[in-house]
C-alpha positions in Angstrom: 0.0 0.0 0.0 1.0 3.6 -0.5 0.6 6.3 2.2 -2.6 8.2 2.6 -3.2 11.8 1.5 -3.8 13.7 4.7 -5.0 17.1 3.3 -8.4 18.5 3.9 -9.2 18.4 7.6 -12.3 20.5 7.1 -15.1 18.0 7.9 -15.8 14.9 9.9 -16.4 11.7 8.1 -19.9 10.9 7.1 -21.7 7.7 8.0 -21.3 5.4 5.0 -24.7 4.3 3.6 -25.9 0.8 4.2 -25.1 -1.2 1.0 -26.4 -4.5 -0.1 -24.5 -6.8 -2.4 -27.2 -6.0 -4.9 -26.0 -2.5 -5.0 -22.5 -3.7 -5.3 -22.8 -6.4 -7.9 -26.3 -7.6 -8.4 -26.3 -10.4 -5.8 -28.5 -9.4 -2.9 -28.1 -12.6 -0.9 -24.4 -12.9 -0.5 -23.2 -10.0 1.5 -23.8 -6.4 2.6 -22.5 -3.5 4.8 -24.1 -3.4 8.2 -24.8 -0.3 10.2 -21.4 1.3 10.2 -20.1 3.4 13.0 -19.2 7.0 12.0 -15.8 7.2 10.5 -13.1 8.8 12.6 -11.5 11.8 10.9 -8.2 10.0 10.3 -10.0 7.1 8.6 -12.1 9.4 6.5 -8.9 11.1 5.2 -7.1 7.8 4.9 -9.8 6.2 2.7 -10.2 9.4 0.8 -6.6 9.2 -0.3 -7.3 5.9 -2.1 -9.9 7.6 -4.2 -7.0 9.2 -6.2 -6.1 7.3 -9.4 -2.4 8.1 -9.1 -1.9 6.0 -6.0 -3.4 3.0 -7.8 -1.4 3.7 -10.9 1.9 3.7 -8.9 1.0 0.4 -7.2 -0.1 -1.4 -10.3 2.9 -0.2 -12.4 5.2 -1.6 -9.7 6.0 -4.7 -11.6 7.8 -6.5 -8.8 4.7 -6.1 -6.6 2.0 -6.9 -9.1 4.0 -9.9 -10.6 4.6 -11.3 -7.2 0.8 -11.3 -6.4 -0.1 -12.7 -9.8 2.5 -15.5 -9.5 1.4 -16.3 -5.9 -2.2 -16.6 -7.0 -1.4 -18.9 -9.9 1.0 -21.0 -7.7 -1.9 -21.5 -5.2 -4.5 -22.1 -7.9 -5.4 -25.4 -6.3 -6.4 -23.6 -3.1 -8.4 -21.0 -5.1 -10.2 -22.8 -7.9 -13.8 -23.4 -7.0 -13.4 -21.7 -3.6 -14.5 -18.4 -2.0 -12.0 -15.6 -1.8 -12.0 -12.4 0.2 -9.9 -9.4 -1.1 -9.4 -6.9 1.8 -8.8 -3.4 0.4 -9.3 -4.4 -3.2 -8.6 -1.0 -4.7 -9.2 -1.2 -8.5 -10.0 -4.9 -8.1 -6.9 -6.2 -9.9 -6.2 -9.0 -7.4 -9.9 -10.0 -7.4 -9.8 -10.3 -11.1 -6.6 -12.4 -10.9 -8.4 -14.8 -8.4 -11.5 -15.0 -10.6 -9.4 -15.9 -13.6 -7.7 -18.6 -11.4 -11.1 -20.2 -11.0 -12.5 -18.8 -7.8 -16.1 -19.6 -7.3 -16.8 -16.2 -5.7 -14.6 -13.2 -4.8 -15.7 -10.7 -2.2 -13.8 -7.5 -3.1 -14.1 -5.0 -0.2 -13.0 -1.4 -0.7 -13.7 1.5 1.6 -12.6 4.3 -0.8 -14.6 5.7 -3.7 -12.4 3.8 -6.1 -14.9 0.9 -5.4 -17.2 2.5 -8.0 -14.6 2.1 -10.7 -13.7 -1.4 -9.4 -17.3 -2.4 -10.0 -17.1 -1.2 -13.6 -13.9 -3.1 -14.2 -15.5 -6.3 -13.0 -18.4 -5.7 -15.4 -16.1 -4.8 -18.3 -14.3 -8.1 -17.8 -17.5 -10.2 -17.6 -16.9 -11.3 -14.1 -20.0 -9.9 -12.4 -21.1 -13.5 -11.6 -17.9 -14.2 -9.8 -16.7 -10.9 -8.2 -18.8 -9.1 -5.6 -17.5 -5.5 -5.1 -18.6 -4.2 -1.6 -18.1 -0.5 -0.9 -17.4 -0.3 2.8 -14.9 -1.0 5.6 -14.1 -4.7 6.2 -15.1 -4.2 9.9 -18.6 -3.2 8.8 -19.2 -5.8 6.2 -21.6 -8.8 6.7 -20.8 -11.9 4.8 -23.3 -14.8 4.9 -20.6 -17.4 4.3 -17.0 -18.2 5.4 -14.2 -17.9 3.0 -11.4 -20.2 1.9 -8.8 -17.6 1.0 -8.0 -14.1 2.1 -5.8 -11.9 -0.1 -4.7 -8.4 0.6 -1.9 -5.9 -0.2 -1.7 -4.4 3.2 2.0 -3.5 3.4 3.0 0.2 3.9 6.3 2.0 4.2 8.5 0.2 6.7 6.0 -2.6 6.4 3.7 -1.5 9.2 2.8 2.1 8.2 -0.9 2.7 7.6 -1.8 0.0 10.1 -3.9 -2.0 7.6 -2.8 -5.4 8.8 -5.3 -5.3 11.8 -8.1 -5.2 9.2 -6.7 -8.3 7.6 -6.5 -10.0 10.9 -10.1 -9.0 11.7 -11.2 -10.7 8.5 -9.2 -13.8 9.3 -10.7 -14.2 12.7 -14.3 -13.5 11.5 -14.5 -15.3 8.1 -11.5 -17.6 7.3 -12.3 -21.3 7.4 -10.0 -23.5 9.4 -7.1 -24.5 7.2 -7.8 -21.5 4.9 -5.2 -19.7 2.9 -3.8 -16.1 3.6 -1.8 -14.3 0.9 0.7 -13.1 1.8 1.2 -15.5 4.6 4.4 -14.1 6.3 6.2 -10.8 6.5 9.6 -9.8 7.9 10.9 -6.3 8.6 14.7 -6.0 8.5 16.9 -3.1 9.7 20.6 -2.3 9.3 23.0 0.7 9.7 23.7 2.4 6.4 26.2 4.8 5.0 25.3 7.4 2.4 28.1 10.1 2.2 26.8 11.4 -1.1 23.4 12.3 0.3 25.0 13.9 3.4 27.4 15.9 1.3 24.7 17.0 -1.0 22.3 18.2 1.7 24.6 19.3 4.5 28.2 19.9 3.4 26.8 21.7 0.3 26.2 24.8 2.5 29.9 25.4 3.4 30.6 26.9 -0.1 27.8 28.0 -2.4 29.1 29.9 -5.4 32.1 31.0 -3.3 29.8 32.2 -0.5 30.3 30.8 3.0 26.8 29.7 4.1 27.9 27.5 7.0 25.3 29.2 9.2 22.8 27.0 7.4 24.5 23.8 8.3 22.7 23.3 11.6 19.4 23.8 9.9 20.4 21.4 7.1 21.3 18.7 9.6 18.0 19.2 11.3 16.1 19.1 8.1 17.9 16.0 6.9 17.2 14.1 10.1 13.8 15.3 11.2 11.9 13.4 8.5 12.4 9.7 7.6 13.5 9.5 4.0 11.7 7.2 1.5 14.4 6.5 -1.1 16.2 3.7 -2.9 19.6 2.7 -1.6 21.9 -0.1 -2.9 23.5 -3.0 -1.2 26.7 -1.0 -1.0 25.1 1.4 1.4 24.4 -1.3 4.0 27.4 -1.8 6.3 26.2 -4.8 8.3 24.2 -7.9 7.8 20.6 -7.0 8.5 18.9 -7.6 11.9 15.3 -8.8 12.0 13.0 -6.3 13.6 9.9 -8.5 13.4 8.7 -11.6 11.7 4.9 -11.8 11.3 3.0 -15.0 10.7 -0.3 -13.8 9.4 -2.0 -17.1 10.4 -1.2 -16.5 14.1 -0.3 -12.8 14.6 -2.8 -10.7 16.6 -4.0 -7.1 16.4 -3.0 -6.7 20.1 0.6 -7.6 19.2 0.5 -5.0 16.4 -0.1 -2.2 18.8 3.5 -2.1 20.1 6.5 -4.1 19.0 9.9 -4.0 20.7 13.0 -5.7 19.5 16.6 -5.7 20.5 19.2 -5.7 17.7 22.9 -6.4 17.5 24.9 -6.1 14.3 28.6 -6.0 13.4 30.0 -3.4 11.0 31.6 -5.0 7.9 33.7 -2.0 7.0 35.3 1.2 8.1 32.7 3.8 7.3 30.5 6.6 8.8 27.0 5.5 9.8 24.5 8.1 8.5 21.4 6.3 9.9 19.4 3.1 9.9 17.6 1.6 6.9 14.5 -0.5 7.1 13.0 -2.8 4.4 10.8 -5.9 4.3 9.9 -9.0 2.4 6.6 -11.0 2.4 6.1 -14.7 1.6 3.2 -16.4 0.0 2.9 -19.8 1.7 0.0 -22.1 2.5 -1.0 -22.8 6.1 0.5 -26.3 6.1 3.8 -25.1 4.4 6.8 -24.4 6.6 7.4 -20.7 7.1 10.9 -19.2 7.0 10.7 -17.8 10.5 13.3 -15.1 11.2 13.4 -14.5 15.0 14.9 -11.2 16.0 17.9 -12.8 17.7 18.8 -14.9 14.6 22.4 -14.8 13.6 22.9 -13.1 10.2 24.5 -16.3 8.7 21.4 -18.2 9.8 19.2 -15.8 8.0 21.2 -16.4 4.8 21.0 -20.1 5.3 17.2 -20.0 5.8 16.8 -17.9 2.6 19.0 -20.4 0.7 16.8 -23.3 1.8 13.8 -21.7 0.1 12.4 -23.7 -2.8 12.7 -22.2 -6.2 8.9 -22.4 -6.3 8.6 -20.1 -3.3 7.1 -16.7 -4.1 8.7 -13.8 -2.2 8.2 -10.1 -2.6 11.3 -8.3 -1.4 12.0 -4.6 -0.9 15.7 -5.2 0.1 18.4 -2.8 -1.2 20.0 -5.6 -3.2 16.8 -6.5 -5.0 14.9 -4.8 -7.8 13.5 -1.5 -6.6 9.8 -1.2 -5.7 7.5 1.8 -4.9 8.1 1.1 -1.2 11.8 1.7 -1.7 13.5 1.7 1.7 12.8 3.8 4.8 15.9 5.6 6.1 16.2 7.3 9.5 19.1 9.7 9.1 21.3 11.1 11.9 22.2 14.9 12.0 25.9 13.8 12.3 27.4 10.6 11.1 29.1 8.2 13.5 32.4 6.7 12.5 32.7 3.0 13.0 35.5 0.5 12.3 35.3 -2.9 10.8 33.8 -5.5 13.3 32.6 -2.9 15.7 29.4 -4.0 17.5 26.3 -1.8 17.1 23.4 -2.7 19.4 20.3 -1.3 20.9 16.5 -1.6 20.7 13.6 -0.4 18.6 10.0 0.1 19.5 7.3 0.7 16.9 3.8 1.4 18.2 0.5 2.8 16.9 -0.1 6.4 17.6 -2.9 7.0 20.1 -4.0 10.1 18.3 -4.2 8.4 14.9 -3.8 4.6 14.7 -2.8 4.9 11.0 0.4 6.6 12.2 3.4 5.1 14.0 5.5 6.1 16.9 9.1 4.9 16.7 11.7 4.8 19.5 15.1 3.8 18.4 18.0 3.4 20.8 21.6 2.6 19.9 23.0 2.0 23.3 26.4 0.8 22.3 28.9 1.1 19.4 32.0 -0.7 20.6 34.9 -3.0 20.3 36.1 -5.0 23.3 38.2 -2.0 24.5 36.1 0.9 23.5 33.8 3.2 25.5 30.2 3.1 24.5 28.3 5.7 22.6 24.8 6.5 23.6 22.2 7.2 21.0 18.6 8.0 21.8 16.1 8.6 19.0 12.5 9.5 19.5 10.1 9.9 16.6 6.5 10.5 16.1 4.9 10.2 12.7 2.3 13.0 12.3 1.5 13.6 8.7 1.8 12.3 5.1 1.3 14.2 1.9 1.4 12.2 -1.3 1.2 15.4 -3.2 4.8 16.0 -2.5 5.7 12.7 -4.2 6.8 9.3 -3.0 10.2 10.4 -2.0 8.9 13.0 0.4 5.7 11.3 1.4 6.4 10.8 5.1 6.5 13.8 7.4 7.6 13.1 10.9 7.1 16.0 13.2 10.1 15.6 15.6 12.8 13.4 16.9 15.9 14.0 18.9 19.0 12.0 19.5 22.3 12.1 21.3 25.6 10.7 20.3 27.7 11.0 23.4 31.4 10.5 23.6 32.0 13.6 25.6 29.8 15.5 28.0 27.6 18.2 26.5 24.4 20.0 27.0 21.8 21.1 24.5 18.3 22.4 24.4 15.9 22.8 21.4 12.5 24.0 20.7 10.4 23.4 17.6 7.1 24.8 16.2 5.5 23.4 13.2 2.1 23.7 11.6 0.2 20.5 11.0 -2.8 21.3 8.8 -4.9 23.8 10.7 -3.3 22.9 14.0 -0.1 24.1 15.5 2.1 21.6 17.3 4.5 22.9 19.8 7.2 20.7 21.3 9.8 21.6 23.7 12.5 19.4 25.1 15.8 19.6 26.9 18.6 17.2 26.8 21.5 16.9 29.3 24.5 14.5 29.1 26.7 14.1 32.1 30.1 12.4 32.3 28.9 9.8 34.8 25.5 9.0 33.2 23.3 9.8 30.3 20.0 11.5 31.0 17.1 12.3 28.7 14.4 14.8 29.8 11.6 15.5 27.4 8.5 17.5 27.7 5.8 17.6 25.0 3.2 20.4 24.9 0.4 20.1 22.4 
């Protein structure tokens, strides 16, 4: 999935009208939308974003993504042919059409955005009205009169978890999937690793030291702040990654729960493969399309990097995997990079360890709060560095393009090798609201202290 367009905070969401399957596709007995609760503002804006054609064009033109789903459907045709399929968040209905052409008896294509109107026309144009039932509504509000054999959904966002669509898939699984049913994709793994990207740092920070012979170094602090205050959605290469990746989270869609999704914490420990400056951390993911009885390639967070490689090598050539890794063909998800204001020099074989917590925002469950700690960068004889990173995702604007789609309101971090003291304040407009944050950081020789106050 792509990020939502969060402009237009002028009105609260309307109650969606009660729809029968007859209104959706001509079959009044199969399904409908029950009495839906009023949409929260964040959901109204989120679903509104998927009414824009551009977002669907970008996803469908992502050949890696679309080919992976088509291949997975055809590889699992024996599970689909003659069976009932549920497509959660069908968008234009392309995956529903794939399933119908694979022989599905019936496909329930659920879509909460207005693009459902066009999805219905696409179904008619392809003479699939007897197989595909397009239902305009939220999956949480839909009433199906039968269980399903297969659930398919393209729920993944930037950094895998962004948009928080996975809980809707889990809701559908718990409510409608038959025992032994199929979920596509079946498993997902989010990876992370320190990255080096001197070209980007030089282009956005060092650039200001000499501009047409003019010393503009006064802008360097602002450039560092600008570079690091928003996660960057960009494509990096394998050469930018300076360690084997750590596993942040492996998700088994057959067993994972919505409660687990609310907050995920993982400790990581990686070893630098080279002498290089660390400019930040990169995140990427892969998803697998396995049946419920097939063995999943589980990647626990404490798995040794060599074990990860061995597990990947044990995959069958018939396994379907959609990867957004830097070494693989680029996708519209690219990679999510959290840049530091200042790089950290590391030597080969230095240990980099800490923890990461990703949780749903209480203000807007579609958003993520991220807390990244790098508690140690060391060799056996070195003193530890301390790094504290606090981020809160506040806004997305697809109008700025994919590379600038995520706007994170604030984060701060400390790299401490010597004692220092800093204080910052930030004011930033968010739509029609003004967010004010103030925080103070103190580092002492004997201990590291972080004091933060947030005023909204």
